[in-house]
C-alpha positions in Angstrom: -0.1 -0.1 0.0 1.0 3.3 -1.2 2.0 6.0 1.6 -0.9 8.8 0.0 -3.2 5.9 0.1 -2.1 5.6 4.2 -2.0 8.6 5.0 -5.6 9.2 3.2 -7.2 6.3 2.4 -10.1 6.1 -0.5 -13.7 4.6 1.1 -17.0 4.6 -0.3 -19.8 5.9 0.2 -22.7 5.6 -1.9 -21.9 5.3 -5.3 -19.0 7.3 -4.6 -14.7 6.9 -4.2 -13.3 10.0 -1.6 -10.8 10.4 1.2 -12.1 9.0 4.6 -12.5 12.8 6.0 -14.8 13.9 3.6 -17.2 10.7 4.1 -20.4 12.1 6.0 -23.7 10.1 6.9 -26.2 11.5 8.6 -27.1 10.9 12.3 -30.8 10.2 12.0 -29.0 7.2 10.0 -30.5 3.7 11.9 -26.8 2.0 11.1 -26.0 4.6 13.9 -29.1 5.6 16.3 -30.5 1.7 16.2 -27.4 -0.9 15.0 -29.6 -1.1 11.8 -27.7 -2.7 9.7 -25.1 -5.9 8.5 -21.7 -6.0 7.2 -19.0 -8.8 6.1 -14.7 -8.5 6.1 -13.3 -10.2 2.7 -9.9 -11.5 3.1 -8.6 -10.3 0.0 -4.1 -11.2 -1.0 -2.9 -8.7 -3.4 -5.9 -8.6 -5.2 -7.4 -12.7 -4.6 -10.3 -12.8 -2.4 -10.5 -16.1 0.0 -14.4 -17.6 -0.8 -14.8 -13.9 -2.2 -18.8 -14.3 -3.1 -19.6 -17.7 -0.3 -18.7 -14.1 1.7 -21.6 -11.4 -0.5 -23.4 -14.9 -0.7 -23.8 -14.3 3.4 -24.3 -10.6 3.2 -27.2 -11.0 0.8 -28.1 -13.8 3.9 -27.6 -11.0 7.1 -29.3 -8.4 4.9 -32.5 -11.2 3.8 -32.9 -11.6 7.7 -33.3 -8.2 8.2 -35.2 -7.3 5.4 -33.4 -4.7 3.7 -32.8 -5.2 -0.1 -29.5 -5.6 -1.3 -28.3 -2.2 -2.7 -26.1 -4.5 -5.2 -26.2 -7.1 -7.9 -22.9 -9.8 -7.1 -21.4 -8.3 -10.3 -21.0 -4.7 -9.0 -20.4 -5.8 -5.3 -16.8 -7.3 -7.2 -15.8 -4.7 -9.4 -17.1 -1.4 -5.9 -14.2 -4.4 -4.3 -12.3 -4.3 -7.4 -11.2 -1.0 -7.5 -11.8 0.1 -4.1 -8.5 -2.1 -3.2 -6.9 -1.1 -6.7 -7.8 2.6 -5.4 -5.9 2.5 -2.1 -2.6 1.1 -3.6 -3.6 -3.4 -3.3 -2.1 -5.5 -1.0 -3.1 -7.9 1.2 -6.4 -6.0 2.9 -8.7 -7.1 4.3 -12.1 -5.4 2.8 -15.1 -3.1 5.1 -18.5 -4.0 3.7 -21.5 -2.2 5.8 -25.5 -1.8 4.5 -27.9 -0.8 6.6 -31.7 0.0 6.2 -30.9 4.3 5.7 -32.4 7.7 7.1 -35.2 7.9 8.6 -37.2 9.9 11.7 -36.0 8.5 14.9 -38.5 5.9 15.4 -38.2 1.7 16.6 -39.6 0.2 13.5 -38.7 1.3 10.0 -40.4 3.3 7.7 -40.7 1.8 4.0 -38.9 2.5 1.1 -35.5 4.2 3.1 -32.9 4.2 0.5 -29.9 2.3 2.1 -26.5 3.6 3.2 -23.6 1.3 1.8 -19.6 2.2 3.3 -16.7 0.4 2.9 -13.6 0.6 3.2 -10.0 -1.3 3.3 -7.5 -2.0 5.6 -4.4 -3.7 5.6 -5.6 -7.4 6.4 -4.0 -7.7 9.8 -3.4 -11.7 9.7 -2.1 -13.5 13.0 2.3 -13.0 13.4 4.2 -16.1 12.4 4.6 -16.9 16.0 0.5 -17.3 17.3 1.3 -19.8 15.2 4.1 -21.1 17.0 3.5 -20.7 20.3 -1.0 -20.0 20.5 -2.5 -17.8 22.1 -4.0 -17.7 25.6 -8.2 -17.1 26.2 -10.5 -17.2 29.0 -13.8 -18.6 29.1 -17.3 -16.8 29.3 -21.2 -17.5 29.1 -22.4 -16.0 26.5 -25.0 -13.8 27.1 -25.7 -12.4 23.7 -28.6 -12.2 21.4 -30.5 -15.1 19.5 -29.7 -14.3 16.5 -26.3 -14.8 15.9 -25.8 -16.3 13.0 -27.2 -12.6 11.4 -23.5 -10.8 10.3 -25.0 -7.5 12.7 -23.6 -3.4 13.3 -24.8 -4.2 16.8 -22.3 -5.9 18.7 -22.3 -4.1 22.0 -22.4 -8.1 23.6 -19.5 -9.1 21.2 -17.7 -6.1 22.1 -18.4 -6.0 25.9 -17.5 -9.9 26.1 -14.2 -9.0 24.5 -13.5 -6.1 26.8 -13.9 -8.6 29.7 -11.4 -11.3 28.6 -9.7 -8.8 27.5 -9.7 -7.9 31.6 -9.2 -11.8 32.6 -5.6 -11.5 30.4 -7.0 -13.5 27.3 -6.2 -12.7 23.5 -9.7 -13.9 23.1 -13.0 -15.3 24.7 -14.5 -18.6 24.5 -18.3 -18.9 25.1 -20.0 -20.7 26.3 -24.6 -21.4 26.2 -26.3 -23.7 28.9 -22.8 -26.4 29.1 -22.0 -26.1 25.5 -19.6 -24.0 23.1 -20.7 -21.5 21.1 -17.9 -19.7 19.2 -15.6 -16.6 20.4 -16.7 -12.5 20.5 -15.5 -12.4 17.2 -14.3 -15.9 15.5 -15.5 -19.4 15.3 -14.1 -22.0 17.7 -12.8 -26.3 17.3 -12.1 -28.7 18.9 -9.7 -32.0 18.4 -10.1 -34.6 20.5 -8.2 -38.7 20.4 -7.6 -36.9 15.9 -11.4 -36.1 15.7 -12.5 -32.1 15.0 -15.1 -31.3 17.4 -17.2 -28.5 15.6 -20.1 -26.2 16.9 -22.9 -26.5 14.7 -23.6 -23.5 12.1 -27.4 -22.6 14.1 -28.8 -19.5 15.4 -26.1 -19.6 18.1 -23.0 -18.6 16.2 -22.1 -16.9 12.4 -21.6 -19.4 9.6 -17.9 -17.9 9.4 -16.1 -19.2 6.1 -13.1 -19.5 7.3 -15.2 -22.2 9.8 -16.4 -23.5 6.7 -13.3 -23.7 4.8 -11.5 -25.3 7.6 -14.8 -28.4 7.3 -14.2 -28.7 3.4 -10.8 -28.9 3.6 -10.7 -31.2 6.9 -13.5 -33.9 4.6 -11.4 -34.1 1.7 -8.5 -34.5 3.3 -9.5 -37.5 5.3 -9.5 -35.3 8.9 -12.3 -36.8 11.2 -14.8 -34.4 12.1 -17.7 -34.1 14.1 -20.6 -30.8 14.1 -22.9 -31.8 16.7 -22.8 -29.8 20.1 -19.3 -29.6 22.0 -19.9 -30.1 25.8 -18.2 -27.5 28.0 -16.1 -30.2 30.0 -15.2 -31.7 25.8 -13.7 -28.8 25.9 -11.6 -28.8 29.1 -10.9 -31.9 28.1 -9.6 -31.3 24.4 -6.3 -31.9 23.1 -6.6 -29.0 20.8 -8.2 -25.8 20.5 -8.6 -23.7 17.8 -10.1 -20.3 16.9 -10.8 -18.6 12.6 -11.9 -15.6 11.4 -11.0 -14.1 8.5 -9.1 -12.1 9.5 -7.5 -15.0 11.7 -7.3 -17.7 9.8 -7.1 -21.1 11.6 -5.1 -19.9 15.2 -4.2 -22.6 18.0 -5.3 -22.3 21.7 -3.0 -22.7 24.1 -4.7 -22.1 27.5 -7.4 -21.6 27.8 -8.2 -19.8 31.7 -4.7 -20.2 32.7 -4.1 -23.9 31.7 -2.9 -25.6 29.3 -4.8 -26.9 26.4 -3.6 -30.9 25.7 0.0 -29.8 25.8 0.2 -26.8 25.6 1.4 -26.3 22.3 0.0 -26.6 18.7 -1.3 -29.8 17.9 -0.3 -32.3 15.3 -3.8 -32.2 14.0 -3.2 -28.2 14.3 -0.2 -28.2 12.3 -2.0 -30.6 9.4 -5.2 -27.8 9.2 -2.4 -25.5 8.4 -0.4 -27.1 5.9 -3.9 -27.4 4.4 -4.7 -23.8 4.6 -1.6 -21.9 3.4 -1.8 -24.5 0.6 -6.1 -22.9 0.1 -4.0 -19.5 -0.1 -1.2 -20.4 -2.8 -3.8 -21.2 -5.1 -6.6 -18.7 -4.9 -8.0 -18.4 -8.2 -7.6 -14.8 -10.2 -10.6 -11.8 -9.0 -12.9 -11.1 -11.8 -12.6 -8.3 -14.5 -15.3 -6.9 -13.9 -15.3 -3.6 -14.7 -17.2 -0.9 -11.8 -19.2 1.0 -15.0 -19.7 -2.4 -17.0 -21.3 -4.0 -13.7 -24.4 -1.3 -13.6 
């Protein structure tokens, strides 16, 4: 990313590319007032998106859940993203997309006919440092007290923010959350456990966000003969796990080596993680090139 982009990055707001300092929204935007919107974060490695189409399809599902119309086709989203990355100098970046219901008088029931607010920005892709994969992460456990529609990637993230804050105060790199005694996820990532070589994955129901990297991990495991079970995972199984993993678009797949101050397994990244890490890196090396759709043509 060039020096100019770092000083004054370009963003996309409601049909315009402009410096971030010039991007303005109304204080009556329902995303600002109520958190009435959805978002996505898509990792791009030198212009090659990691499952960008799957991210855009999940954006559609989240919009459908909130009954907000999708303002763009897949082709237009791809073109906007491509131009935004180019205007910011390329490289390894995370593309943030946010769509809110729009601007209206402050009232709980959303009025019909609003024009969505569409905002995109790019940030350097802050993947974990190499020592994270070599030494692992330290996490703490907390009760999951968020709402019951966690499968929606909504901008109303206060529950997750407070859990992450509490975990940080307790000294954790992240939190591992449980609801009614069963593993859900972390504040911003999915979690999987490994016991006796079997990867244990909480189901993608309304209690967790169906992570794109989470789905990719399961796909890679199945394709490469790594035993995997998708089912509810009890707290005692997590406590007795040989390995714990955390995964997201920015964390990729990383090992958790301590939980609440106690070692996970042997307290070091385990052998199944190392296999998965190699598979994930191989997948990244073979990402397809981004579509060449131009923004003008897409619109």
